[in-house]
C-alpha positions as CSV (number, residue, x, y, z in Angstrom):
1,M,0.0,-0.4,-0.2
2,L,1.2,3.5,-0.6
3,K,1.7,5.8,2.1
4,T,0.2,8.8,1.2
5,W,1.3,12.8,2.6
6,P,-1.4,15.6,3.3
7,V,-1.4,18.4,1.2
8,R,-1.1,21.7,2.3
9,R,-3.9,23.7,0.8
10,L,-4.2,27.4,0.7
11,A,-7.0,29.9,0.7
12,P,-8.1,31.0,-2.5
13,N,-7.1,34.4,-1.9
14,R,-4.0,33.6,0.3
15,G,-3.1,31.8,-2.7
16,R,-3.9,34.0,-5.2
17,R,-1.8,36.7,-3.5
18,R,1.4,34.6,-3.1
19,L,0.8,33.9,-6.9
20,A,0.3,38.1,-7.5
21,A,3.3,38.9,-5.9
22,L,5.4,35.9,-7.4
23,L,4.5,37.1,-10.7
24,I,5.3,41.2,-10.1
25,A,9.1,40.1,-8.8
26,W,9.8,38.4,-11.3
27,L,8.0,41.0,-13.7
28,I,10.3,44.0,-12.0
29,T,13.8,41.3,-12.4
30,W,12.8,40.8,-15.8
31,Q,11.8,44.3,-17.0
32,T,15.1,45.8,-15.2
33,C,17.5,43.0,-16.9
34,A,16.1,43.6,-20.0
35,A,16.1,47.5,-19.5
36,L,20.0,47.0,-18.6
37,R,20.3,44.4,-21.7
38,A,19.4,47.4,-23.7
39,D,23.1,48.6,-24.6
40,D,25.5,47.0,-23.3
41,W,29.8,47.4,-23.1
42,P,30.5,43.8,-23.4
43,Q,34.2,44.2,-24.3
44,W,36.9,46.8,-25.3
45,L,35.3,49.8,-26.7
46,G,31.7,48.8,-27.1
47,P,29.7,46.3,-28.4
48,Q,31.2,47.4,-31.6
49,R,34.7,47.9,-30.7
50,D,34.8,51.6,-32.3
51,G,34.5,53.2,-28.4
52,V,31.4,54.9,-29.5
53,W,28.4,55.1,-27.0
54,R,25.2,55.3,-28.6
55,E,22.4,54.9,-25.9
56,T,20.2,57.9,-25.4
57,G,18.7,59.0,-23.0
58,I,21.9,61.1,-21.4
59,L,22.0,64.0,-19.8
60,D,23.2,66.9,-21.7
61,K,25.0,68.9,-18.3
62,F,26.2,67.2,-15.0
63,P,23.9,67.7,-12.0
64,A,24.5,70.1,-9.3
65,G,27.9,67.9,-7.1
66,G,28.5,65.8,-10.4
67,P,26.6,62.3,-11.1
68,K,24.5,60.3,-8.7
69,V,26.9,57.5,-7.4
70,L,24.8,54.6,-7.9
71,W,26.8,52.2,-6.0
72,K,30.7,51.1,-5.1
73,Q,32.8,47.9,-4.5
74,P,36.2,47.7,-3.4
75,V,38.5,46.1,-5.8
76,G,42.3,45.2,-6.0
77,G,44.6,46.6,-8.5
78,G,44.6,47.1,-12.1
79,F,43.9,48.1,-14.9
80,S,41.5,46.2,-16.5
81,G,38.5,48.5,-17.6
82,P,35.0,46.5,-16.7
83,A,32.9,45.1,-19.4
84,V,29.1,44.9,-18.8
85,A,27.0,42.5,-20.5
86,G,23.4,42.2,-18.8
87,C,22.6,42.3,-15.8
88,R,26.2,41.3,-14.9
89,V,29.6,44.0,-14.5
90,V,32.7,42.0,-15.2
91,V,36.4,43.7,-14.4
92,M,40.2,41.9,-13.2
93,D,41.7,42.7,-10.3
94,R,45.3,41.4,-8.6
95,T,46.1,41.0,-4.6
96,G,48.6,40.3,-3.0
97,A,52.5,41.7,-2.7
98,K,53.2,45.4,-3.9
99,P,55.7,47.4,-5.1
100,G,56.9,50.1,-3.2
101,K,55.3,53.6,-3.6
102,G,56.6,54.9,-7.3
103,K,58.2,51.3,-8.0
104,E,57.8,50.3,-11.5
105,S,58.8,47.2,-11.5
106,S,58.2,43.9,-9.6
107,G,62.2,42.8,-9.2
108,K,63.9,40.6,-10.4
109,D,61.9,37.7,-7.3
110,G,58.6,38.6,-8.5
111,L,55.8,39.4,-6.4
112,A,53.4,36.9,-5.4
113,G,50.1,37.7,-5.3
114,T,46.3,36.1,-6.6
115,E,44.6,37.0,-9.8
116,R,41.0,37.1,-9.7
117,V,37.7,37.6,-11.7
118,L,34.7,39.5,-10.5
119,C,32.0,39.6,-11.2
120,F,28.6,42.3,-10.1
121,D,25.6,43.0,-10.2
122,A,24.9,45.6,-12.5
123,A,22.5,47.6,-10.9
124,G,23.2,47.2,-6.9
125,G,26.5,46.3,-6.9
126,K,26.5,43.2,-5.1
127,L,29.1,40.7,-6.3
128,L,27.9,37.7,-7.6
129,W,30.9,35.6,-7.8
130,K,35.0,35.5,-8.3
131,H,37.4,33.2,-9.7
132,E,40.9,33.8,-8.2
133,Y,44.3,32.0,-8.8
134,A,48.2,32.6,-7.6
135,C,50.1,34.7,-10.3
136,T,53.3,35.7,-9.5
137,Y,54.6,38.9,-11.6
138,R,57.5,39.8,-13.5
139,V,56.5,42.8,-15.2
140,N,56.6,46.9,-15.0
141,Y,54.0,48.6,-13.5
142,P,52.6,45.2,-11.5
143,S,49.4,46.9,-10.2
144,G,47.4,44.2,-11.6
145,P,45.5,42.8,-14.8
146,R,45.8,45.1,-17.7
147,A,43.1,43.6,-20.6
148,T,39.3,44.0,-20.6
149,C,37.0,41.2,-20.6
150,A,35.1,40.2,-23.4
151,V,31.7,39.0,-22.3
152,A,30.1,36.7,-25.7
153,G,27.6,33.9,-25.7
154,G,27.1,33.6,-21.8
155,K,31.1,33.4,-21.3
156,V,33.7,35.3,-19.9
157,Y,37.3,35.3,-21.7
158,A,40.0,36.9,-19.1
159,L,43.4,37.7,-20.0
160,G,46.0,38.1,-17.3
161,A,49.0,40.6,-16.9
162,M,51.3,36.7,-16.8
163,G,49.2,35.9,-19.9
164,D,46.5,33.1,-17.8
165,L,43.6,33.0,-20.6
166,H,40.0,31.7,-18.6
167,C,37.2,31.4,-20.3
168,L,34.4,31.7,-17.5
169,D,30.7,31.0,-16.8
170,A,29.1,34.2,-17.3
171,V,26.4,32.9,-14.1
172,K,28.5,30.7,-12.0
173,G,32.3,31.6,-12.5
174,G,33.0,28.1,-13.5
175,V,36.3,27.3,-15.2
176,L,35.3,26.0,-18.8
177,W,39.1,25.8,-20.0
178,R,42.5,27.7,-20.0
179,K,45.3,28.2,-21.6
180,S,48.9,30.0,-20.8
181,L,50.3,31.8,-23.7
182,P,53.6,31.8,-22.7
183,D,53.6,28.3,-22.8
184,L,51.1,28.5,-26.0
185,G,53.8,31.1,-28.2
186,K,57.3,29.4,-26.0
187,T,58.0,32.8,-25.0
188,R,58.6,34.9,-21.4
189,P,55.5,38.2,-21.3
190,P,55.9,41.5,-22.6
191,V,57.6,43.7,-20.6
192,W,54.2,45.5,-19.3
193,G,52.4,42.0,-19.6
194,Y,49.7,40.8,-21.9
195,V,47.2,43.8,-23.2
196,S,46.1,42.7,-25.6
197,H,42.0,42.6,-25.0
198,P,40.2,39.2,-26.4
199,L,38.2,39.4,-29.2
200,V,35.6,37.2,-29.9
201,D,33.8,36.9,-33.6
202,G,31.6,34.2,-34.3
203,G,33.3,30.6,-33.2
204,L,37.0,32.2,-32.7
205,L,38.7,34.2,-30.1
206,Y,41.3,36.3,-30.9
207,T,44.5,37.6,-29.1
208,L,48.4,38.3,-29.3
209,A,50.6,35.5,-27.3
210,G,53.8,35.7,-28.9
211,G,56.5,33.5,-29.7
212,D,57.2,31.5,-33.7
213,N,53.9,31.9,-36.0
214,T,51.7,32.6,-33.2
215,A,52.3,36.2,-32.7
216,V,48.5,36.1,-33.5
217,V,46.5,32.8,-32.8
218,A,42.9,32.5,-33.0
219,L,41.1,29.7,-30.5
220,D,38.6,27.9,-30.1
221,K,36.0,30.0,-27.9
222,D,34.1,26.8,-26.6
223,T,37.0,24.8,-26.1
224,G,40.5,27.0,-26.1
225,A,41.9,24.8,-28.9
226,L,44.7,26.2,-30.8
227,R,42.7,27.2,-34.7
228,W,45.8,28.9,-36.7
229,G,48.6,31.1,-35.6
230,A,49.8,33.9,-37.6
231,L,52.8,35.8,-37.5
232,T,57.2,36.0,-36.2
233,V,58.1,38.6,-33.9
234,K,60.7,39.3,-31.6
235,E,58.4,41.0,-29.1
236,I,54.3,40.9,-29.5
237,G,53.7,44.8,-28.3
238,Y,50.4,45.5,-26.8
239,A,47.7,47.0,-29.2
240,P,43.9,45.1,-29.4
241,L,42.9,43.4,-32.6
242,V,40.0,44.8,-34.3
243,I,38.0,43.5,-37.7
244,H,37.7,45.6,-40.5
245,T,36.0,45.3,-43.8
246,A,38.2,46.7,-46.6
247,G,39.4,45.8,-49.5
248,G,36.1,43.9,-50.1
249,R,37.0,41.1,-47.4
250,R,36.8,41.1,-43.8
251,Q,40.4,41.7,-42.3
252,L,41.9,40.6,-38.1
253,I,44.1,43.9,-38.4
254,A,47.2,43.3,-35.7
255,W,49.8,46.2,-34.6
256,H,53.0,44.4,-33.1
257,T,56.1,45.3,-32.3
258,E,57.6,46.0,-36.3
259,A,54.6,45.9,-38.7
260,L,51.2,46.5,-39.4
261,A,49.2,43.7,-40.7
262,G,45.8,42.5,-42.3
263,L,44.8,38.9,-42.0
264,D,42.3,36.7,-42.9
265,P,39.8,35.9,-39.8
266,A,38.8,32.5,-40.6
267,T,42.2,30.9,-41.6
268,G,45.5,33.6,-40.8
269,K,46.7,33.8,-43.9
270,V,48.6,36.9,-44.4
271,Y,46.4,39.9,-47.0
272,W,49.2,42.3,-46.0
273,S,52.1,43.8,-44.4
274,H,53.1,46.8,-43.8
275,T,56.6,47.8,-41.7
276,F,55.7,49.7,-38.6
277,P,58.1,52.2,-37.0
278,D,60.6,51.8,-39.3
279,G,64.7,52.7,-39.5
280,E,65.8,52.1,-35.7
281,P,65.4,48.2,-35.1
282,E,67.5,48.1,-32.3
283,R,64.5,49.6,-30.3
284,P,61.1,47.7,-30.7
285,G,58.4,49.6,-31.7
286,I,55.6,50.8,-28.6
287,S,52.3,49.3,-30.1
288,V,49.2,49.7,-27.3
289,A,46.9,51.8,-28.9
290,T,43.9,50.3,-30.5
291,P,44.3,50.6,-34.9
292,R,41.7,53.2,-35.7
293,L,39.4,53.3,-39.0
294,E,36.8,55.0,-40.8
295,G,35.6,53.3,-44.6
296,D,39.4,52.0,-46.3
297,L,41.8,54.5,-43.8
298,L,43.3,53.0,-41.0
299,F,45.6,54.7,-38.8
300,V,48.0,54.0,-35.9
301,S,50.0,56.1,-33.7
302,S,52.9,56.0,-31.2
303,P,55.0,56.9,-28.5
304,H,58.2,57.3,-30.1
305,H,57.6,57.0,-34.1
306,G,54.2,59.2,-35.0
307,S,51.6,58.1,-36.5
308,L,50.9,56.5,-39.8
309,M,48.1,56.5,-42.3
310,L,46.9,53.5,-44.2
311,K,44.8,53.0,-47.5
312,L,43.3,49.6,-48.0
313,G,42.0,48.4,-50.8
314,R,43.6,45.7,-53.6
315,D,46.7,46.2,-54.8
316,R,47.2,47.8,-58.2
317,T,46.9,44.3,-60.4
318,G,43.5,44.6,-58.6
319,A,44.8,40.8,-57.3
320,K,45.2,41.3,-54.0
321,T,44.0,43.2,-50.8
322,G,46.8,46.0,-50.5
323,A,47.8,48.5,-47.8
324,E,49.6,52.1,-48.9
325,V,50.6,55.0,-47.6
326,V,48.8,58.0,-47.1
327,W,50.9,59.5,-44.8
328,K,53.5,59.2,-41.6
329,G,54.7,61.8,-38.9
330,K,58.5,62.5,-39.4
331,S,59.1,62.8,-35.6
332,R,61.0,60.0,-34.1
333,D,61.4,62.2,-30.5
334,V,58.6,61.4,-28.1
335,A,59.7,64.8,-26.8
336,R,58.9,66.9,-29.7
337,P,56.3,65.3,-31.3
338,D,55.3,66.8,-35.1
339,G,51.5,65.7,-35.1
340,L,50.0,62.9,-33.1
341,H,52.1,60.6,-30.5
342,S,49.3,58.1,-28.5
343,L,50.3,56.0,-26.0
344,M,47.3,54.8,-23.7
345,G,44.0,56.5,-24.9
346,A,42.6,55.1,-28.8
347,P,42.6,58.3,-31.1
348,V,39.6,58.5,-33.3
349,L,39.2,58.7,-36.8
350,R,35.5,60.5,-38.0
351,G,34.4,62.4,-40.4
352,G,37.7,63.0,-42.2
353,H,39.8,64.0,-39.2
354,V,42.0,62.2,-35.9
355,Y,41.1,63.3,-32.9
356,G,44.1,62.1,-29.9
357,V,46.0,62.4,-26.8
358,C,49.9,63.1,-27.7
359,N,52.2,61.7,-25.2
360,F,52.3,65.0,-22.8
361,G,48.2,65.2,-22.5
362,E,47.8,67.7,-25.7
363,L,45.2,66.9,-27.4
364,R,45.6,67.4,-31.2
365,C,43.1,67.6,-34.2
366,L,44.5,66.0,-37.3
367,K,43.3,66.2,-41.1
368,A,42.8,62.4,-41.3
369,G,44.1,62.8,-45.4
370,T,46.9,64.5,-44.3
371,G,48.3,64.5,-40.8
372,E,48.2,68.5,-40.8
373,R,47.7,69.9,-37.3
374,L,44.9,71.8,-37.0
375,W,44.7,72.9,-33.4
376,E,46.1,71.7,-30.0
377,H,43.9,71.9,-26.7
378,S,46.2,70.7,-23.8
379,T,44.5,68.5,-21.3
380,V,46.8,68.6,-18.2
381,E,48.0,71.9,-16.0
382,R,51.6,71.1,-16.9
383,K,53.3,68.2,-19.6
384,T,53.7,64.7,-17.9
385,L,54.4,62.2,-19.7
386,G,52.4,59.7,-19.8
387,A,49.1,61.7,-19.5
388,T,46.0,60.0,-20.7
389,T,42.6,60.8,-21.8
390,F,39.6,58.5,-22.6
391,L,38.0,59.8,-26.1
392,V,34.0,57.9,-25.9
393,P,31.9,59.6,-29.0
394,H,28.2,60.5,-28.1
395,G,26.5,62.0,-30.7
396,D,27.8,65.5,-31.7
397,R,29.6,65.4,-28.5
398,Y,32.3,63.5,-26.3
399,F,32.6,62.0,-23.4
400,L,36.6,62.2,-21.8
401,F,37.8,60.2,-19.2
402,D,41.1,61.7,-18.0
403,D,43.3,59.9,-15.8
404,Q,42.2,62.5,-13.0
405,G,39.9,60.8,-12.7
406,D,37.4,63.9,-14.3
407,L,34.9,62.9,-16.9
408,I,34.2,65.8,-19.5
409,I,31.6,66.6,-21.6
410,A,33.6,68.2,-24.5
411,R,32.8,69.0,-28.5
412,L,35.1,68.6,-30.7
413,T,35.4,69.8,-34.8
414,P,37.8,70.5,-37.3
415,K,37.3,74.0,-35.5
416,G,38.4,73.3,-32.0
417,Y,38.0,72.1,-28.3
418,Q,34.4,73.2,-26.8
419,E,34.1,72.0,-23.1
420,I,30.7,71.9,-21.4
421,D,30.8,70.2,-18.5
422,R,32.9,68.7,-16.1
423,A,32.7,66.1,-12.7
424,H,35.1,64.8,-10.7
425,V,33.9,61.0,-10.9
426,I,36.8,58.7,-8.8
427,T,40.7,59.1,-7.5
428,P,43.6,58.3,-8.7
429,T,45.8,55.8,-7.2
430,L,48.3,55.3,-8.6
431,H,51.6,56.8,-8.6
432,S,53.4,57.5,-11.7
433,R,56.2,59.6,-12.4
434,G,55.7,62.4,-9.7
435,R,51.3,62.1,-10.0
436,D,48.5,60.1,-9.1
437,V,46.5,59.1,-12.1
438,V,43.7,56.5,-13.0
439,W,44.6,54.4,-16.4
440,C,41.3,53.1,-17.3
441,H,39.1,52.8,-19.8
442,P,35.1,53.0,-18.6
443,A,32.6,51.1,-19.9
444,F,29.4,52.7,-20.5
445,A,25.9,51.1,-20.6
446,H,22.2,51.4,-19.2
447,G,23.1,55.1,-18.5
448,C,26.2,55.0,-16.1
449,M,29.3,55.0,-16.7
450,F,31.2,52.3,-14.4
451,V,35.1,53.1,-13.9
452,R,37.5,51.8,-11.5
453,N,41.3,52.3,-9.5
454,D,42.9,50.5,-7.5
455,A,40.8,50.7,-4.5
456,E,36.7,50.7,-5.9
457,L,34.9,49.9,-8.7
458,V,32.1,53.0,-9.1
459,C,28.4,53.1,-10.8
460,V,27.3,56.5,-11.8
461,S,24.2,57.4,-13.8
462,L,24.8,59.8,-16.8
463,A,21.1,59.4,-17.4
464,K,18.7,62.1,-17.6
């Protein structure tokens, strides 16, 4: 005989009230997440990897006292910018031994510590999960990870400063696969660590690894298996990879320390390669700022070697995809730049003009077709090597985030710089070259800005 258990029945009205409450809670959660998903920032430079913020309903000027702080959460050191996808914000940091104040190297013995991937609730800042692993730093500027995570298809792709590449479950943070880029390329980490922010496209994950025929690698995004490797260079550099259609083909644009190259994203076949910088083989070029594209124009800028503008298309026979020089800067002196010598902040190529910040903090506008400088505006009180400002176009204006923690609304046109408003949003915590700075590219999503220093992650509202 089967044993039966008494069934507890709710009074009709009580049952209906409980069901209604559950339904309302579910609707609120669903609507909140749906609203948050309206405009994400799921990787380096946003959803289209072009640094443009396309969200509407954004304030024209800051309220008195600056933008409202929605939440703050403590984090460790690092330069990794936040990635925002759905209801989650993902950022990397580091805890453990630190160099002395003003020290820019981890020393010959390295610095023991732990790298972490942290996931927060985008609306309220609650820590949802974290993944951490031991990691001894042997790099300059050993504050923490540099690369912004990529979030795609329910997975988080996180690259640490020493080349630890993890694929994590975006909901729970579990490890799906892991790769060591130094092991993959049979090489050492770059002087300033691995920085090239992961790029996910289709079924592949792209990044810079280094080594023989593995300077650029494509991994299966679901398994981590190597699908192809290409190019051999002594030092890989730090510039992020981008994909662009030019010359009738989609091209993976790679800028390493010796050259720019266009590759077939599916196979790694090299369509074209152009040496830059040239003439100084004893000193590798510093390739950091993201290559920028508009139409068939490709622009890069280096602190020591200036700028280069290429035109992408077919070669003279029409048979192959190629690149030809439109113009190139002449100065090789970081202290005497002739056009634009950018370091970290990615210049903007827009409307036939280039806007970017030079290595001493000079915001400049150049003609894209010739390199002619139209104007200059100083972003710092006194010239300081390494002064950085990140430029984010938004409609007919820009949001500028400088390394003193100020957020600026301005118009940049060929006629000049027009500041609309500014507000201080976060305190600089990294000491470099005699001053405190914050070197993190913010994320702009859900009507907010998400930004971090070496102590906290902050979310501020920029909604009207």
